[in-house]
Biotite code that builds the C-alpha atoms (Angstrom):
import biotite.structure as struc

atoms = struc.array([
    struc.Atom([153.668, 34.915, 147.198], chain_id="A", res_id=1, res_name="UNK", atom_name="CA", element="C"),
    struc.Atom([153.503, 38.454, 144.318], chain_id="A", res_id=2, res_name="UNK", atom_name="CA", element="C"),
    struc.Atom([150.870, 38.500, 142.032], chain_id="A", res_id=3, res_name="UNK", atom_name="CA", element="C"),
    struc.Atom([152.815, 40.498, 138.790], chain_id="A", res_id=4, res_name="UNK", atom_name="CA", element="C"),
    struc.Atom([149.570, 42.236, 136.640], chain_id="A", res_id=5, res_name="UNK", atom_name="CA", element="C"),
    struc.Atom([148.211, 39.588, 135.100], chain_id="A", res_id=6, res_name="UNK", atom_name="CA", element="C"),
    struc.Atom([146.621, 38.845, 138.235], chain_id="A", res_id=7, res_name="UNK", atom_name="CA", element="C"),
    struc.Atom([146.607, 41.952, 140.293], chain_id="A", res_id=8, res_name="UNK", atom_name="CA", element="C"),
    struc.Atom([143.863, 43.097, 137.567], chain_id="A", res_id=9, res_name="UNK", atom_name="CA", element="C"),
    struc.Atom([141.898, 39.968, 138.091], chain_id="A", res_id=10, res_name="UNK", atom_name="CA", element="C"),
    struc.Atom([141.901, 40.900, 141.800], chain_id="A", res_id=11, res_name="UNK", atom_name="CA", element="C"),
    struc.Atom([141.308, 44.460, 141.414], chain_id="A", res_id=12, res_name="UNK", atom_name="CA", element="C"),
    struc.Atom([138.459, 44.354, 138.609], chain_id="A", res_id=13, res_name="UNK", atom_name="CA", element="C"),
    struc.Atom([136.583, 41.830, 141.227], chain_id="A", res_id=14, res_name="UNK", atom_name="CA", element="C"),
    struc.Atom([137.142, 43.190, 143.976], chain_id="A", res_id=15, res_name="UNK", atom_name="CA", element="C"),
    struc.Atom([135.294, 46.689, 142.034], chain_id="A", res_id=16, res_name="UNK", atom_name="CA", element="C"),
    struc.Atom([132.301, 44.537, 141.065], chain_id="A", res_id=17, res_name="UNK", atom_name="CA", element="C"),
    struc.Atom([131.974, 44.046, 144.910], chain_id="A", res_id=18, res_name="UNK", atom_name="CA", element="C"),
    struc.Atom([132.445, 47.727, 146.054], chain_id="A", res_id=19, res_name="UNK", atom_name="CA", element="C"),
    struc.Atom([130.047, 48.894, 143.061], chain_id="A", res_id=20, res_name="UNK", atom_name="CA", element="C"),
    struc.Atom([127.240, 46.320, 145.254], chain_id="A", res_id=21, res_name="UNK", atom_name="CA", element="C"),
    struc.Atom([127.899, 47.255, 148.126], chain_id="A", res_id=22, res_name="UNK", atom_name="CA", element="C"),
    struc.Atom([129.734, 50.064, 148.971], chain_id="A", res_id=23, res_name="UNK", atom_name="CA", element="C"),
    struc.Atom([130.045, 53.408, 146.365], chain_id="A", res_id=24, res_name="UNK", atom_name="CA", element="C"),
    struc.Atom([127.280, 55.108, 146.796], chain_id="A", res_id=25, res_name="UNK", atom_name="CA", element="C"),
    struc.Atom([126.722, 54.357, 150.679], chain_id="A", res_id=26, res_name="UNK", atom_name="CA", element="C"),
    struc.Atom([126.956, 56.597, 153.471], chain_id="A", res_id=27, res_name="UNK", atom_name="CA", element="C"),
    struc.Atom([127.691, 53.892, 156.498], chain_id="A", res_id=28, res_name="UNK", atom_name="CA", element="C"),
    struc.Atom([126.488, 54.910, 160.407], chain_id="A", res_id=29, res_name="UNK", atom_name="CA", element="C"),
    struc.Atom([128.838, 53.121, 162.759], chain_id="A", res_id=30, res_name="UNK", atom_name="CA", element="C"),
    struc.Atom([127.946, 52.294, 166.076], chain_id="A", res_id=31, res_name="UNK", atom_name="CA", element="C"),
    struc.Atom([130.802, 52.070, 169.047], chain_id="A", res_id=32, res_name="UNK", atom_name="CA", element="C"),
    struc.Atom([131.287, 51.096, 172.740], chain_id="A", res_id=33, res_name="UNK", atom_name="CA", element="C"),
    struc.Atom([133.347, 53.551, 174.637], chain_id="A", res_id=34, res_name="UNK", atom_name="CA", element="C"),
    struc.Atom([133.566, 52.584, 177.966], chain_id="A", res_id=35, res_name="UNK", atom_name="CA", element="C"),
    struc.Atom([129.800, 52.615, 178.992], chain_id="A", res_id=36, res_name="UNK", atom_name="CA", element="C"),
    struc.Atom([128.630, 55.232, 175.952], chain_id="A", res_id=37, res_name="UNK", atom_name="CA", element="C"),
    struc.Atom([128.339, 54.803, 172.663], chain_id="A", res_id=38, res_name="UNK", atom_name="CA", element="C"),
    struc.Atom([129.252, 57.156, 169.898], chain_id="A", res_id=39, res_name="UNK", atom_name="CA", element="C"),
    struc.Atom([128.698, 56.876, 166.045], chain_id="A", res_id=40, res_name="UNK", atom_name="CA", element="C"),
    struc.Atom([130.854, 58.119, 163.311], chain_id="A", res_id=41, res_name="UNK", atom_name="CA", element="C"),
    struc.Atom([128.902, 58.067, 159.466], chain_id="A", res_id=42, res_name="UNK", atom_name="CA", element="C"),
    struc.Atom([132.007, 57.142, 156.824], chain_id="A", res_id=43, res_name="UNK", atom_name="CA", element="C"),
    struc.Atom([130.897, 57.563, 152.779], chain_id="A", res_id=44, res_name="UNK", atom_name="CA", element="C"),
    struc.Atom([132.021, 55.849, 150.430], chain_id="A", res_id=45, res_name="UNK", atom_name="CA", element="C"),
    struc.Atom([133.131, 57.536, 146.234], chain_id="A", res_id=46, res_name="UNK", atom_name="CA", element="C"),
    struc.Atom([134.495, 55.512, 143.085], chain_id="A", res_id=47, res_name="UNK", atom_name="CA", element="C"),
    struc.Atom([137.096, 57.818, 142.932], chain_id="A", res_id=48, res_name="UNK", atom_name="CA", element="C"),
    struc.Atom([137.584, 56.043, 146.509], chain_id="A", res_id=49, res_name="UNK", atom_name="CA", element="C"),
    struc.Atom([138.697, 52.940, 145.182], chain_id="A", res_id=50, res_name="UNK", atom_name="CA", element="C"),
    struc.Atom([142.543, 53.394, 143.748], chain_id="A", res_id=51, res_name="UNK", atom_name="CA", element="C"),
    struc.Atom([143.291, 54.355, 146.968], chain_id="A", res_id=52, res_name="UNK", atom_name="CA", element="C"),
    struc.Atom([142.065, 51.340, 148.103], chain_id="A", res_id=53, res_name="UNK", atom_name="CA", element="C"),
    struc.Atom([143.989, 49.359, 146.050], chain_id="A", res_id=54, res_name="UNK", atom_name="CA", element="C"),
    struc.Atom([147.751, 51.359, 146.300], chain_id="A", res_id=55, res_name="UNK", atom_name="CA", element="C"),
    struc.Atom([148.971, 50.746, 142.366], chain_id="A", res_id=56, res_name="UNK", atom_name="CA", element="C"),
    struc.Atom([149.649, 53.775, 141.295], chain_id="A", res_id=57, res_name="UNK", atom_name="CA", element="C"),
    struc.Atom([148.855, 55.559, 137.615], chain_id="A", res_id=58, res_name="UNK", atom_name="CA", element="C"),
    struc.Atom([148.329, 58.288, 136.023], chain_id="A", res_id=59, res_name="UNK", atom_name="CA", element="C"),
    struc.Atom([144.536, 57.751, 134.845], chain_id="A", res_id=60, res_name="UNK", atom_name="CA", element="C"),
    struc.Atom([141.671, 59.413, 137.099], chain_id="A", res_id=61, res_name="UNK", atom_name="CA", element="C"),
    struc.Atom([140.229, 57.865, 139.738], chain_id="A", res_id=62, res_name="UNK", atom_name="CA", element="C"),
    struc.Atom([137.803, 57.764, 138.485], chain_id="A", res_id=63, res_name="UNK", atom_name="CA", element="C"),
    struc.Atom([138.751, 56.453, 135.432], chain_id="A", res_id=64, res_name="UNK", atom_name="CA", element="C"),
    struc.Atom([140.839, 53.616, 136.699], chain_id="A", res_id=65, res_name="UNK", atom_name="CA", element="C"),
    struc.Atom([137.457, 53.083, 138.576], chain_id="A", res_id=66, res_name="UNK", atom_name="CA", element="C"),
    struc.Atom([135.186, 53.286, 135.156], chain_id="A", res_id=67, res_name="UNK", atom_name="CA", element="C"),
    struc.Atom([137.493, 50.707, 133.923], chain_id="A", res_id=68, res_name="UNK", atom_name="CA", element="C"),
    struc.Atom([137.086, 48.032, 136.718], chain_id="A", res_id=69, res_name="UNK", atom_name="CA", element="C"),
    struc.Atom([134.244, 48.089, 136.072], chain_id="A", res_id=70, res_name="UNK", atom_name="CA", element="C"),
    struc.Atom([133.878, 47.987, 132.216], chain_id="A", res_id=71, res_name="UNK", atom_name="CA", element="C"),
    struc.Atom([136.747, 45.296, 132.271], chain_id="A", res_id=72, res_name="UNK", atom_name="CA", element="C"),
    struc.Atom([139.498, 47.275, 130.150], chain_id="A", res_id=73, res_name="UNK", atom_name="CA", element="C"),
    struc.Atom([141.833, 47.821, 132.677], chain_id="A", res_id=74, res_name="UNK", atom_name="CA", element="C"),
    struc.Atom([144.926, 47.068, 131.105], chain_id="A", res_id=75, res_name="UNK", atom_name="CA", element="C"),
    struc.Atom([148.509, 46.243, 132.103], chain_id="A", res_id=76, res_name="UNK", atom_name="CA", element="C"),
    struc.Atom([149.988, 49.341, 131.162], chain_id="A", res_id=77, res_name="UNK", atom_name="CA", element="C"),
    struc.Atom([147.510, 51.215, 133.018], chain_id="A", res_id=78, res_name="UNK", atom_name="CA", element="C"),
    struc.Atom([148.299, 51.364, 136.296], chain_id="A", res_id=79, res_name="UNK", atom_name="CA", element="C"),
    struc.Atom([152.224, 49.777, 137.971], chain_id="A", res_id=80, res_name="UNK", atom_name="CA", element="C"),
    struc.Atom([153.797, 48.483, 141.394], chain_id="A", res_id=81, res_name="UNK", atom_name="CA", element="C"),
    struc.Atom([156.058, 49.135, 143.868], chain_id="A", res_id=82, res_name="UNK", atom_name="CA", element="C"),
    struc.Atom([158.643, 46.717, 144.389], chain_id="A", res_id=83, res_name="UNK", atom_name="CA", element="C"),
    struc.Atom([158.582, 47.299, 147.764], chain_id="A", res_id=84, res_name="UNK", atom_name="CA", element="C"),
    struc.Atom([155.542, 44.807, 148.394], chain_id="A", res_id=85, res_name="UNK", atom_name="CA", element="C"),
    struc.Atom([153.138, 47.388, 149.166], chain_id="A", res_id=86, res_name="UNK", atom_name="CA", element="C"),
    struc.Atom([150.794, 46.558, 146.875], chain_id="A", res_id=87, res_name="UNK", atom_name="CA", element="C"),
    struc.Atom([151.167, 43.453, 146.809], chain_id="A", res_id=88, res_name="UNK", atom_name="CA", element="C"),
    struc.Atom([150.052, 43.644, 151.007], chain_id="A", res_id=89, res_name="UNK", atom_name="CA", element="C"),
    struc.Atom([146.764, 45.455, 150.048], chain_id="A", res_id=90, res_name="UNK", atom_name="CA", element="C"),
    struc.Atom([145.438, 42.605, 147.284], chain_id="A", res_id=91, res_name="UNK", atom_name="CA", element="C"),
    struc.Atom([145.663, 39.992, 149.779], chain_id="A", res_id=92, res_name="UNK", atom_name="CA", element="C"),
    struc.Atom([142.964, 41.225, 151.139], chain_id="A", res_id=93, res_name="UNK", atom_name="CA", element="C"),
    struc.Atom([141.515, 44.000, 148.422], chain_id="A", res_id=94, res_name="UNK", atom_name="CA", element="C"),
    struc.Atom([138.872, 41.117, 147.824], chain_id="A", res_id=95, res_name="UNK", atom_name="CA", element="C"),
    struc.Atom([137.645, 41.206, 151.371], chain_id="A", res_id=96, res_name="UNK", atom_name="CA", element="C"),
    struc.Atom([137.025, 44.779, 151.985], chain_id="A", res_id=97, res_name="UNK", atom_name="CA", element="C"),
    struc.Atom([133.516, 44.354, 150.357], chain_id="A", res_id=98, res_name="UNK", atom_name="CA", element="C"),
    struc.Atom([132.323, 42.943, 153.536], chain_id="A", res_id=99, res_name="UNK", atom_name="CA", element="C"),
    struc.Atom([134.007, 44.416, 156.201], chain_id="A", res_id=100, res_name="UNK", atom_name="CA", element="C"),
    struc.Atom([131.825, 46.594, 156.808], chain_id="A", res_id=101, res_name="UNK", atom_name="CA", element="C"),
    struc.Atom([128.631, 43.419, 157.089], chain_id="A", res_id=102, res_name="UNK", atom_name="CA", element="C"),
    struc.Atom([129.998, 41.966, 159.753], chain_id="A", res_id=103, res_name="UNK", atom_name="CA", element="C"),
    struc.Atom([131.735, 42.084, 163.781], chain_id="A", res_id=104, res_name="UNK", atom_name="CA", element="C"),
    struc.Atom([134.272, 44.796, 163.303], chain_id="A", res_id=105, res_name="UNK", atom_name="CA", element="C"),
    struc.Atom([135.974, 47.101, 165.577], chain_id="A", res_id=106, res_name="UNK", atom_name="CA", element="C"),
    struc.Atom([136.912, 50.956, 165.254], chain_id="A", res_id=107, res_name="UNK", atom_name="CA", element="C"),
    struc.Atom([139.710, 52.910, 167.181], chain_id="A", res_id=108, res_name="UNK", atom_name="CA", element="C"),
    struc.Atom([142.213, 56.309, 167.195], chain_id="A", res_id=109, res_name="UNK", atom_name="CA", element="C"),
    struc.Atom([144.992, 55.919, 165.101], chain_id="A", res_id=110, res_name="UNK", atom_name="CA", element="C"),
    struc.Atom([148.131, 55.905, 167.091], chain_id="A", res_id=111, res_name="UNK", atom_name="CA", element="C"),
    struc.Atom([150.467, 56.828, 163.624], chain_id="A", res_id=112, res_name="UNK", atom_name="CA", element="C"),
    struc.Atom([153.380, 54.637, 165.147], chain_id="A", res_id=113, res_name="UNK", atom_name="CA", element="C"),
    struc.Atom([156.123, 55.402, 162.905], chain_id="A", res_id=114, res_name="UNK", atom_name="CA", element="C"),
    struc.Atom([153.490, 54.438, 159.210], chain_id="A", res_id=115, res_name="UNK", atom_name="CA", element="C"),
    struc.Atom([153.647, 57.338, 157.284], chain_id="A", res_id=116, res_name="UNK", atom_name="CA", element="C"),
    struc.Atom([150.052, 56.957, 155.973], chain_id="A", res_id=117, res_name="UNK", atom_name="CA", element="C"),
    struc.Atom([147.878, 59.844, 157.377], chain_id="A", res_id=118, res_name="UNK", atom_name="CA", element="C"),
    struc.Atom([144.764, 58.287, 158.711], chain_id="A", res_id=119, res_name="UNK", atom_name="CA", element="C"),
    struc.Atom([141.599, 59.405, 161.903], chain_id="A", res_id=120, res_name="UNK", atom_name="CA", element="C"),
    struc.Atom([141.193, 56.191, 162.822], chain_id="A", res_id=121, res_name="UNK", atom_name="CA", element="C"),
    struc.Atom([140.860, 52.711, 161.604], chain_id="A", res_id=122, res_name="UNK", atom_name="CA", element="C"),
    struc.Atom([137.818, 49.595, 161.747], chain_id="A", res_id=123, res_name="UNK", atom_name="CA", element="C"),
    struc.Atom([138.871, 46.507, 160.722], chain_id="A", res_id=124, res_name="UNK", atom_name="CA", element="C"),
    struc.Atom([137.621, 43.353, 161.135], chain_id="A", res_id=125, res_name="UNK", atom_name="CA", element="C"),
    struc.Atom([137.697, 41.104, 163.821], chain_id="A", res_id=126, res_name="UNK", atom_name="CA", element="C"),
    struc.Atom([139.891, 38.294, 162.235], chain_id="A", res_id=127, res_name="UNK", atom_name="CA", element="C"),
    struc.Atom([142.647, 40.625, 161.909], chain_id="A", res_id=128, res_name="UNK", atom_name="CA", element="C"),
    struc.Atom([142.795, 41.143, 158.665], chain_id="A", res_id=129, res_name="UNK", atom_name="CA", element="C"),
    struc.Atom([142.307, 43.940, 156.892], chain_id="A", res_id=130, res_name="UNK", atom_name="CA", element="C"),
    struc.Atom([142.233, 47.785, 157.714], chain_id="A", res_id=131, res_name="UNK", atom_name="CA", element="C"),
    struc.Atom([140.612, 50.777, 156.450], chain_id="A", res_id=132, res_name="UNK", atom_name="CA", element="C"),
    struc.Atom([141.635, 54.235, 157.741], chain_id="A", res_id=133, res_name="UNK", atom_name="CA", element="C"),
    struc.Atom([139.093, 56.986, 157.289], chain_id="A", res_id=134, res_name="UNK", atom_name="CA", element="C"),
    struc.Atom([140.318, 60.846, 157.418], chain_id="A", res_id=135, res_name="UNK", atom_name="CA", element="C"),
    struc.Atom([138.286, 63.775, 157.850], chain_id="A", res_id=136, res_name="UNK", atom_name="CA", element="C"),
    struc.Atom([137.826, 66.989, 155.017], chain_id="A", res_id=137, res_name="UNK", atom_name="CA", element="C"),
    struc.Atom([135.778, 68.745, 154.919], chain_id="A", res_id=138, res_name="UNK", atom_name="CA", element="C"),
    struc.Atom([133.000, 67.400, 157.432], chain_id="A", res_id=139, res_name="UNK", atom_name="CA", element="C"),
    struc.Atom([132.967, 64.558, 155.685], chain_id="A", res_id=140, res_name="UNK", atom_name="CA", element="C"),
    struc.Atom([134.417, 60.644, 155.997], chain_id="A", res_id=141, res_name="UNK", atom_name="CA", element="C"),
    struc.Atom([136.420, 58.504, 153.923], chain_id="A", res_id=142, res_name="UNK", atom_name="CA", element="C"),
    struc.Atom([138.239, 55.816, 153.080], chain_id="A", res_id=143, res_name="UNK", atom_name="CA", element="C"),
    struc.Atom([142.554, 56.961, 152.591], chain_id="A", res_id=144, res_name="UNK", atom_name="CA", element="C"),
    struc.Atom([144.039, 53.252, 153.228], chain_id="A", res_id=145, res_name="UNK", atom_name="CA", element="C"),
    struc.Atom([143.999, 49.562, 152.819], chain_id="A", res_id=146, res_name="UNK", atom_name="CA", element="C"),
    struc.Atom([145.739, 47.763, 155.637], chain_id="A", res_id=147, res_name="UNK", atom_name="CA", element="C"),
    struc.Atom([146.857, 44.378, 155.896], chain_id="A", res_id=148, res_name="UNK", atom_name="CA", element="C"),
    struc.Atom([147.152, 43.577, 159.472], chain_id="A", res_id=149, res_name="UNK", atom_name="CA", element="C"),
    struc.Atom([145.155, 43.790, 162.904], chain_id="A", res_id=150, res_name="UNK", atom_name="CA", element="C"),
    struc.Atom([143.811, 46.590, 163.398], chain_id="A", res_id=151, res_name="UNK", atom_name="CA", element="C"),
    struc.Atom([144.527, 47.204, 167.273], chain_id="A", res_id=152, res_name="UNK", atom_name="CA", element="C"),
    struc.Atom([148.282, 46.757, 166.197], chain_id="A", res_id=153, res_name="UNK", atom_name="CA", element="C"),
    struc.Atom([146.886, 50.535, 164.866], chain_id="A", res_id=154, res_name="UNK", atom_name="CA", element="C"),
    struc.Atom([145.078, 51.876, 167.365], chain_id="A", res_id=155, res_name="UNK", atom_name="CA", element="C"),
    struc.Atom([144.639, 52.548, 170.883], chain_id="A", res_id=156, res_name="UNK", atom_name="CA", element="C"),
    struc.Atom([141.963, 52.545, 172.638], chain_id="A", res_id=157, res_name="UNK", atom_name="CA", element="C"),
    struc.Atom([140.592, 50.397, 169.998], chain_id="A", res_id=158, res_name="UNK", atom_name="CA", element="C"),
    struc.Atom([136.865, 49.329, 171.069], chain_id="A", res_id=159, res_name="UNK", atom_name="CA", element="C"),
    struc.Atom([133.375, 47.170, 169.873], chain_id="A", res_id=160, res_name="UNK", atom_name="CA", element="C"),
    struc.Atom([131.499, 48.050, 166.975], chain_id="A", res_id=161, res_name="UNK", atom_name="CA", element="C"),
    struc.Atom([127.458, 47.290, 168.416], chain_id="A", res_id=162, res_name="UNK", atom_name="CA", element="C"),
    struc.Atom([125.800, 48.712, 165.103], chain_id="A", res_id=163, res_name="UNK", atom_name="CA", element="C"),
    struc.Atom([126.298, 49.585, 161.425], chain_id="A", res_id=164, res_name="UNK", atom_name="CA", element="C"),
    struc.Atom([123.187, 50.952, 159.688], chain_id="A", res_id=165, res_name="UNK", atom_name="CA", element="C"),
    struc.Atom([123.066, 51.993, 155.764], chain_id="A", res_id=166, res_name="UNK", atom_name="CA", element="C"),
    struc.Atom([121.689, 54.418, 153.296], chain_id="A", res_id=167, res_name="UNK", atom_name="CA", element="C"),
    struc.Atom([121.624, 55.429, 149.921], chain_id="A", res_id=168, res_name="UNK", atom_name="CA", element="C"),
    struc.Atom([123.044, 58.606, 149.103], chain_id="A", res_id=169, res_name="UNK", atom_name="CA", element="C"),
    struc.Atom([120.983, 61.267, 147.847], chain_id="A", res_id=170, res_name="UNK", atom_name="CA", element="C"),
    struc.Atom([118.880, 59.172, 150.512], chain_id="A", res_id=171, res_name="UNK", atom_name="CA", element="C"),
    struc.Atom([119.590, 61.072, 154.586], chain_id="A", res_id=172, res_name="UNK", atom_name="CA", element="C"),
    struc.Atom([118.116, 58.547, 156.779], chain_id="A", res_id=173, res_name="UNK", atom_name="CA", element="C"),
    struc.Atom([119.114, 55.011, 157.641], chain_id="A", res_id=174, res_name="UNK", atom_name="CA", element="C"),
    struc.Atom([116.500, 53.398, 157.004], chain_id="A", res_id=175, res_name="UNK", atom_name="CA", element="C"),
    struc.Atom([118.788, 50.180, 156.781], chain_id="A", res_id=176, res_name="UNK", atom_name="CA", element="C"),
    struc.Atom([121.881, 47.413, 159.276], chain_id="A", res_id=177, res_name="UNK", atom_name="CA", element="C"),
    struc.Atom([124.131, 44.866, 158.636], chain_id="A", res_id=178, res_name="UNK", atom_name="CA", element="C"),
    struc.Atom([125.171, 44.349, 161.456], chain_id="A", res_id=179, res_name="UNK", atom_name="CA", element="C"),
    struc.Atom([123.554, 44.486, 165.217], chain_id="A", res_id=180, res_name="UNK", atom_name="CA", element="C"),
    struc.Atom([125.743, 42.571, 167.453], chain_id="A", res_id=181, res_name="UNK", atom_name="CA", element="C"),
    struc.Atom([123.327, 40.414, 169.502], chain_id="A", res_id=182, res_name="UNK", atom_name="CA", element="C"),
    struc.Atom([124.099, 41.801, 173.293], chain_id="A", res_id=183, res_name="UNK", atom_name="CA", element="C"),
    struc.Atom([122.063, 45.062, 172.417], chain_id="A", res_id=184, res_name="UNK", atom_name="CA", element="C"),
    struc.Atom([118.613, 46.485, 171.587], chain_id="A", res_id=185, res_name="UNK", atom_name="CA", element="C"),
    struc.Atom([118.166, 49.179, 168.996], chain_id="A", res_id=186, res_name="UNK", atom_name="CA", element="C"),
    struc.Atom([117.006, 51.184, 171.407], chain_id="A", res_id=187, res_name="UNK", atom_name="CA", element="C"),
    struc.Atom([119.382, 50.477, 173.658], chain_id="A", res_id=188, res_name="UNK", atom_name="CA", element="C"),
    struc.Atom([121.536, 52.653, 171.072], chain_id="A", res_id=189, res_name="UNK", atom_name="CA", element="C"),
    struc.Atom([119.356, 56.267, 171.823], chain_id="A", res_id=190, res_name="UNK", atom_name="CA", element="C"),
    struc.Atom([120.162, 57.458, 168.224], chain_id="A", res_id=191, res_name="UNK", atom_name="CA", element="C"),
    struc.Atom([118.245, 60.782, 167.351], chain_id="A", res_id=192, res_name="UNK", atom_name="CA", element="C"),
    struc.Atom([114.941, 60.093, 165.009], chain_id="A", res_id=193, res_name="UNK", atom_name="CA", element="C"),
    struc.Atom([115.568, 61.696, 161.679], chain_id="A", res_id=194, res_name="UNK", atom_name="CA", element="C"),
    struc.Atom([119.594, 60.350, 162.140], chain_id="A", res_id=195, res_name="UNK", atom_name="CA", element="C"),
    struc.Atom([117.671, 56.350, 162.330], chain_id="A", res_id=196, res_name="UNK", atom_name="CA", element="C"),
    struc.Atom([114.428, 55.145, 160.882], chain_id="A", res_id=197, res_name="UNK", atom_name="CA", element="C"),
    struc.Atom([114.444, 51.427, 161.590], chain_id="A", res_id=198, res_name="UNK", atom_name="CA", element="C"),
    struc.Atom([110.762, 50.402, 161.607], chain_id="A", res_id=199, res_name="UNK", atom_name="CA", element="C"),
    struc.Atom([110.167, 47.858, 159.260], chain_id="A", res_id=200, res_name="UNK", atom_name="CA", element="C"),
    struc.Atom([113.669, 46.278, 160.872], chain_id="A", res_id=201, res_name="UNK", atom_name="CA", element="C"),
    struc.Atom([112.088, 46.082, 164.030], chain_id="A", res_id=202, res_name="UNK", atom_name="CA", element="C"),
    struc.Atom([109.822, 44.661, 163.686], chain_id="A", res_id=203, res_name="UNK", atom_name="CA", element="C"),
    struc.Atom([110.526, 41.666, 161.550], chain_id="A", res_id=204, res_name="UNK", atom_name="CA", element="C"),
    struc.Atom([114.058, 41.273, 163.110], chain_id="A", res_id=205, res_name="UNK", atom_name="CA", element="C"),
    struc.Atom([115.634, 40.061, 160.279], chain_id="A", res_id=206, res_name="UNK", atom_name="CA", element="C"),
    struc.Atom([119.285, 41.459, 159.635], chain_id="A", res_id=207, res_name="UNK", atom_name="CA", element="C"),
    struc.Atom([120.509, 39.047, 157.562], chain_id="A", res_id=208, res_name="UNK", atom_name="CA", element="C"),
    struc.Atom([119.111, 40.627, 154.050], chain_id="A", res_id=209, res_name="UNK", atom_name="CA", element="C"),
    struc.Atom([121.889, 42.566, 153.315], chain_id="A", res_id=210, res_name="UNK", atom_name="CA", element="C"),
    struc.Atom([124.848, 40.834, 154.480], chain_id="A", res_id=211, res_name="UNK", atom_name="CA", element="C"),
    struc.Atom([127.599, 40.815, 152.191], chain_id="A", res_id=212, res_name="UNK", atom_name="CA", element="C"),
    struc.Atom([128.175, 37.324, 150.654], chain_id="A", res_id=213, res_name="UNK", atom_name="CA", element="C"),
])
């Protein structure tokens, strides 16, 4: 199925609303198992990152594009869709982007097997539908691309994510969790106390409230 601009606007603006609710101005701590060790990365989402994930071309600034999406002012003259199908593939999975870090997922270093993507690593869902590429820039890990497909084909090794925590800027400590494997106890992760504080969540055992719908 090929999406025309009218349908593309509906998909993009709806995805922007979910991005605003679940991802924008949020920092995620992704803990994964690497052999017998637990390691983690921190990824952040900003308003200017959304445009890159859609793949469309526009003369509008990334922040203005996002503003147009949220205020339903995005029009067909504001962007172009490539003829190679790259945007089409992104639009197929863009509606699921906001759910990625609120559920079971996988992570791995990008193997750069002939695909022209400037990413250091990818995080992908276990349904093998979509993957998000992240790149380290100036000490920060930011989303740079959305890929339709199996994360295992993009990464090596591909590791299981065991827990995800979230904070909203400008908070400095993670106080909520969006996902934790049933096989894992919080204590097993041995995260620094000045990084994660989940006393209330540990006491209640409730990790359902933050799940993306």
